[in-house]
N, C-alpha and C positions, 0 to 999 in steps of 0.2 A: 125401281131397279129390277125387281122381279119380273115386271111386265116387259121390260126391255130385253131381258135374257130369254124369256119365253118367246117373244116376237122374233128375236134373232134365230133361235133354235128352229122355230117353225118355218121361217123364211129359208134357212139353210136346207131343211129337209125337202121343201117344195122344189128348190132349185136343183138339188141333187137327184131327185126322184127319177127324172127321165134317163139319167145316166147310171142308175144304180147297178145294172148288170154289166156295165163296161168293166173289163179287167183293168186292174191298176198294177203299179209296180209292187214286187214282193220285197217288202222292207222287213227283214228278219228281226231286227231289234224292236220293231214297233210293238209287237204283242207283249214282250216282257215289260216294256215301259208302261203300256196301257194297264196290264194286270197289276203291276206294282202300284200305279197311281190309284186305281180303284180300291185295292186292298188297304192302302194307307189312309185314304180319305174316308172310306167307309168305317174303318176301325177308329179313327180319331173322332168321327161323328158319333159313333156308338159310345165312346168314352165320355165325351162332353154331355151327351144325353143322359148317361148314367149318373154323372155328377149332378145334373139338375134333378134327377130322381132322388138322389141321396139327400139333397138339400130340401126339396119341396115335399117329397113323399108321394107325389102323384104317380099312380101306376101307368099313366099314359107315357111318361118319359121312359119308364122301364120297358114298355112294349116297343116303343120306337127304337130304343137302344138295342133291343134284341133283334129287330128287323135289320138294322144296319150291321150288327155283328154277324147275322146270317149271311148277308151279302159279302162282307169282308172275308169270312172263312171260305165261302164257296168260290169267290174269285181267286183266292190264293191257291186252292186245290185245282181249279181249272188250269191255272198256269203250269202246275206240276204235270198234269196229264195231257197237256196240249201237244199234239204231234210236232216234232221238229224243234222244240225248244230245249229240252234237256236230253231227249233221246228221240230216235225216229218215231217211236210209237207212244212216247210219254211214259212218265214214271207211275208208280203204284199199280203196276200190272194193267195199265190202261189199254183199251182197244181203240179201234177207229171210231166207234160210236160214243165213247165216254165223254169227250169234250162237248159234243153237241147236246147230249142229254143233260150234262151239268148246266149248259147255257139255258136249256128249257126250264130246269128246276129253279135256276137263279131268277130268270125274268118272269116266271110265274109265281115264285115264292115271295119275292120282295113286295110287289103290290098287294098280294094277298095278306101279308103280315101288316102292312100299313093300314089296310081296310079293317083288319081285326083290331087294330089299336083304337079305332073309333069307338068301340064298345067299352073301352076302359076310361073314357073321358068322364063318365058320371060316377066312377068308383071313388068313394071318399078315401082320404088318408087315414090309416089305422096304425095301431101300435106295431102290428106285424107286417108293416109295409115293406121293410127291407127283405124279409124272407120271401114274401110274395113276388117282389121285384126280381130277386135272384132266381126264383123258380121260372119266371117268364123268360128272362135272359138266357138261362141255361137250356130251356126248352127250345129256344130258337137256334142256339148253337148246335144242340143235339140233332135238331131237324136237318140242319145243313150237313152235318157229318153223316147222318143216315142216308140222305139223298145222294151224297157223293159216293158212299159205299155201295149203294144200289147201282149207280152208274158205272162203277168199276167192277165189283165182284158179281153183280147181277146183270151185266150188260147182255148176256146171252138171252135173257128173258125180255129184253126191250126191243121194240121194232127198230130196224136199221134206217137211218136217214142219210148217211154220208156214203156217197159212191166211191169207188176206187180212185176216181179222178180228183176227189176232194170236194166235189159239188154236194151241197146239201139241199138241192132244189126240192127233194121230196118232202122236206119239212114244211115248205110253204103251203102245200095242199093237204098236209096231214092233219088229223084231228088235234094233235098236240100243238102245232103251230097256231091253229085257229083258237084253241082254248087259251093259250098264252096271250094272244092279242086281245081276246075278249076280256080276260082278267085285267089286263092293263087299262083298257078303256073303261071298264066298270069301276075299277078302283079310283081312277081320276074323277069320274062323274060323281061317285058317292062321296068322295072327299070334298069336292067343291060344294055339293048340295048340302052336306051335313055341317061343315065348318063355316060356310059362307066366307071363308078366307078372312076371318076377323083379326087374326094375329099374324105376326111375321112368321111364326113357326108354320101355321097353316098355309100361308102364301108360298113359302119356299118348299114345303112338302109337295104342294101342287106342281111346282116347277120340276121337282125331282121325279114325280110320277109322269109328267109330260115328257121329260127326257127319256124315261124308260119306255114309254109308248113309242116315241120316235125311233129309239134303238131297235125295238122289236119290228116295227114296220119296215125300216130300211134293211134290216138283216134278212127278213123273209123275202123282201123284194129283190135283194142282191142275188141270193141263191148260191153264192160261191165265196170262198175266202179270198182275201186280198183283191176284192173288186172295189169299185168306187163307192157303192152303197155300203159295203162291209166296213170300209174305213170311216165313212160318215157315221155309221151306226156306233162305232167305237167312240167317236168324238161326242155323240149325244149321250153315251153312257158315262163318259167322264164329266159332262155337265151335270147329269143326274146325281152322280156320287159326290159332287163338290157343292151343290146348291145349299143344302142345309148346313154343311160345315162352314161355308163362307158367312152365312147368317149368324151362326153361333159365335164365330170369331169376332164378327162385327159387334154383336151384342155384348160379348165379354169385354171387348175393348171399351165400348161405351159405358159399361158398368164400372170398370176401373176408373174411367175418366170422371164419372159422376161421383164415385166414392172419394176420389182425390179432391174434387171441388167441395164436397160436403165436409171433408176433413179440414180443408183450409178455412171454410166458413166457421166451423166449430172452434178451431183454434183462435180465429180472430174474435169470435163472439166471447170466448172464455177470457180473452185478454182485454175486453172492453169493460168500462165501468157501466153498470146498469142504468144509472141515473143520467150521467152526462154524455155518454157515448165515446169519451176519450179513453185512452189506455188506463188500466187500473194499476193499483199499487203492486200487485204480483208481477205484472208485466214489466213494470219499471225495475223492480228488484231483480228480475231475471236478466233484463237487457242492459241496464246501466253498467254493471261490473264489466261486461264484455266491451262496451263502448269505452269505458275508462281504461281498460287494459290495452285496447287497441291504440288509444291516444297516447298512453304511456310508452308503449313499445315503439311506436312510430314517431314519437316526439312531436305530436301534433297538438294544437290547442283544443280545449273543450270548455264550453260555457254551460252553466246550469243556472236557470232562472227559477226562483221560488216566488210564486204568485199567491198572495193571501188576500182574500176579500175582507175589506175593513169592516169591523163592527158587525160581523155576520150574525152573532148571537142576538144582538139587539134587533137586527133586521128580522130574524125569525120570530122573536117575541112580539114585534110590532105588526107584521103582516101575515104571520102564520107560516107553517112549514111548507105548505104547497107553494106559496109564493117564493119561499126560500129555495125550494127545489127548482122552480122555474128560473130564478136568478142564477143558480149554479149552472144550469143548462145553457143559458145565454152567454155566460162568461166563458164556459168551456168551448162553446161553438165559436165564439169570437177569437179565442186563443188559437184554435185549430186553423181557422180560415185566414188569420193574419200571417201565419208562418208561410214562407214562400218556398223553402227548400224541402225536397223529399226526405232528406236525412234528419230534419228536425222533427221532434215529436213532443206531444203533450201527454201528461199522465196526471191522474188525480191522486195526490199524495195522501189525502185523508181529510175528511170534513170539507172545509172551505179552502183548502190549500191545493195548489196545482204546482207541478214541476215541469219546466220546459227544458229539454236537452238540445243543445246546439253543437253538434260535432264540428270540428275544424273551424271554430269560431273564436277570434281573438276578443279580448276584453272590450275594446272600443266598439266593435260590431255588436257584441252582446248588450252593451249599454243602449245602443240604438234600437235593437230589437225590443229590449225591455220597455223603452220609452214608447215605441209604436204600439206595443201591446197595451200599455197603460192608457194611451190616447184612444185606442179603439174601444176599450171597455168603457171609458168615460163618455165616448160618443154615443153609446147605447142609450144613455139617459135613463137608466133604471133608478127610480126614486129611492133614496135611502131613508133610514129612520131618523136622520138628524132633523132638527127643528128648522134649519135654514133652507130646506128643500133641495140640498145639493144631491147630485146623483151618486150612485154607488161607485166607490173607488177601490183600488187595490194597492197593496204594498208589494214592492218588487225587491228581491235580493239577487244580485248577480254574483256568481261564483266562477271566475275564470281559473283554469287550472292547466298547467303545463308540467310535464314530468321533468324533474331536475335530474342531474347526474346521480348515480347510485350512491356514492359516498354521502353526498348532500342529503339524499333521501333517507339513508340510515340515520344520519345525524339528526335529521328532523324528527324521525320516528322515535328516537331515544330521548329527545329533549322535551321536557314538559313546560307548558306555558300556562299561566293563569288566565282563564278565559275572561273576556271583557264583554259585558253586555251593553249594547247600544240600541236605542230605538224601542219600539213597542214589543218586538219579539226577539228572542235571543238568536244569534247566528254565529256563535263561536263555540269551540270545543277543543279538547286537548287530546293528543295521541292518535295513533291510527287504529289500535285495537284494544287499548286499555283505558279505563276511565280514571281521571284524576279526581281526587277528593275535592269536593267543593268547600270553599272556605266560608260560605254563607249558608243560611238555612232558609226554610220557608219557600215562598214563591220563586225567589231568585234561583234557588238550587234546583227546583223542579224545571224551570225554564232552561237552565244550562244542561241538565240531564237529557231533556227532550231534544235539544239541539245537538248533543253529542252523537245521537243516533244518525243524524243527517250528515254531519261534516267532520272531517278530520282536522288536522292542525291548520288553523286559519285565523285570520284577524279581519274584523269588519271595519269598513270605512264608509263614509257617505259621500256620494258624488256632489260637489257643491253646485253643479249646474242643474241637475235634474232631481236631486234628492233621493236618487236610487241608492240603496245600500249595496256596497261592493265587498265581497269576501275575497281576500287575497291569500296567497300561499297554497299549500297542497290541499287537495280536497279528496274526500271519500264519502260517498253517500251509500248508506246501506243500513242493515239492522232492522229492528222493529220499533215501532213507536210505543 
């Protein structure tokens, strides 16, 4: 992109060069627009470079910020003193030579300051970097103010370049014009040879210096204000002032984009189980209440499947924990790949237990999904610890839930039921938020208490066709195990 901009700028300069002295239309608003553009773009560039200095501590950015602040201040003052903009002779007690001398100081000072910044590249960051950076930036601004004061208050001591007709042709052949052009050319050459254009900053600084060189060459060639070359030089100056700013805005936008992507990856990584790669318990505890509330408020169905690897402790004791980890990974991967809808998700509930949430899914569809998951895991053919050589199997519990009317819901919340244990693991509990006392003791009680954390008021049935356990009634999954 930088090469394209540089090529277009040089092509435009070459095409305009033969007509540089031709008079053009006098567009009075052009100069205020141009000066405002340069002042704002150079000032914004100085601010962004100063921000980079504050973050990195590199004195280079402070020096570059000072160079752009120098140009911003001097361009604003030139607008005030330019004849015919705010007054016939300009403000601040300006004379006919003030604006042209400010132009000389501007186009000689900016490339000189960019060249001076090359010597700060090797300066390491120190604890006093902020004070040093402030000193450099303030020195550049003070230099701009001093040169503008010299061009206004001390104009009587400066050689005249502007004739009464408005022509500044004398500047083209004067030592001042030659020195300014030499400074621009030397600054561009030193910058390219020193930096080798290794970074985007170096590349676009070279474009800015090239624009300044074209500006000086066309201005000196035009010899008069409001000529074709004079207008073209102002366009080159606008390119010079905007080059680094465009790069900084592009880099800042890319930085925010990469930061957003990194944040998304971090959030996704923190929500994943480290062993199986599916969502973890914390993610499930955070998301499921929202899914349940949405289903309840919109009166939509919601199915929850509990998948439990059968006899997993015996599997670990027989084959070892590494084989057990691999078994869990394969089961989790199969569960994830078997689900077809984007809204469905799998989470590791704990140990060898997984939970599958199926939003907007009725009980018959949930049964079919549970059966397909069971078949897919059985198809894996993972050898189990049983003596008959059967593959690893899983138990499935299907919990369909649909929000009842409010009165019924309150009635269900206030009614206590005695939990009923069926099958190998308990899947019944009482109440939405309070625990009923268990009437039995020992292992039966512990199983019921563990299940209470998973489900609210519900009853368990077994599907006669598939053997899948079905939990009916109101559901609530939450709490801690």
